[in-house]
N, C-alpha and C positions, 0 to 999 in steps of 0.2 A: 448241842449236844451237854450233858447234863455232871458239874464236877463234881466227883462224890470221894470220897474218904476209902481207902481199902477198905477199913471195917463194913461201911454202906455197899460198896461193890460186893464183896461178900454175902453180905444182907439179900441185897437182889437177886444176886445169882441163884442161892437158895431156894428163894420167893420162885422167880422162872423156871428150876429144875421141878421145882414139888406141882405147881400148876401145869407143865407138861406131862407129869407123871399121870394127876390125876384126869388130865384129857386122855393121855394113853388109854387107863384103864375103863373108862366111857364106852372110848370105841370098843376097845376088845368086847368089852361088855352086851355092845348092843352087837356086832356081828358075831361075836358065839350065842348069845341068847335067843337073836333072831335065826339062826342057822339053825338051830336045837327044835324050837321050839314051832317053826316054821313048814320044817320037812315034811310033814303028813297030810300036807296041801296041795293037791294037785294042782293047783288054779297056776298057768303060764303070764306072765308079763315083757310085752314083747320080744317071746321066744322065749324068757327062761322062768325057770321054777319063781314060784314067790320065793320062797326062804331064798334065794340068790340074790332077786332082788332087792327085796327090802333089809335083807345083813348089807351086801357089799356095795351096794348104790346108797342105802341108808348111812353106812359108815363113812364112808368120802363125805358125803354129804355134812356129815356132821363134823368130820375131820375139818374140811374151809372152813365153815364155821365158827369152830373151837379155835383154829389157829387166828383167826382174824377177832375174835373177841380178847383170845392175850395179846396180839398184837397194842388193841386198843387199850385195855385194862390194865395189863401185867408189867410187858414186859419196857425199858427203858431204855434209850439209846446213851450209853455213857463208852468213856475211851477205857480198854480193858489196863492198857500200859501206866507207867508211871510218866509217860512223856511233857505231862500238862507240870504232872509237881516239879520236876526237874527241870522243865524252863523257867517257872517261876525262881526255882533257887537260882538259876546261874543268871535269869535277872537280875534278882537280889545283891545276888556277890558283885555285881557289873556294876551297879549303882551303888553299892560299900566304897568301891574303889574307885570311883571317881568323883565320890566326897571327899 
C-alpha cells in the first residue's frame, strides 16, 4: 500500500473520479449512439435486434475493458485514513519518551 500525504491523496482521488466519469461518458455515448443509429436496421443477432445487441452488449464489454484499464493505469491502493500518520506520530512520541 502506498504512503501518501493528504494533498497527494486528494489529487489521486480527483484523478480517479475524472477517469471514471470519462469512462461513463464513453459507455453512455456508445449505448445511446448505437441505439439510435441502428434502430432502423431489421437484422437480428441471437434473436435480438441489432441495435439492442450492439448498444447493450457492446456497452457491457466496453465497461469491463474500461474498468480493467482504469485499475491498471489510474487507480492506486492507498489508505484513506490517517492511521499510518497517527501510528508514526505515536511511535515517535514513544521513542522520545524512552530517550
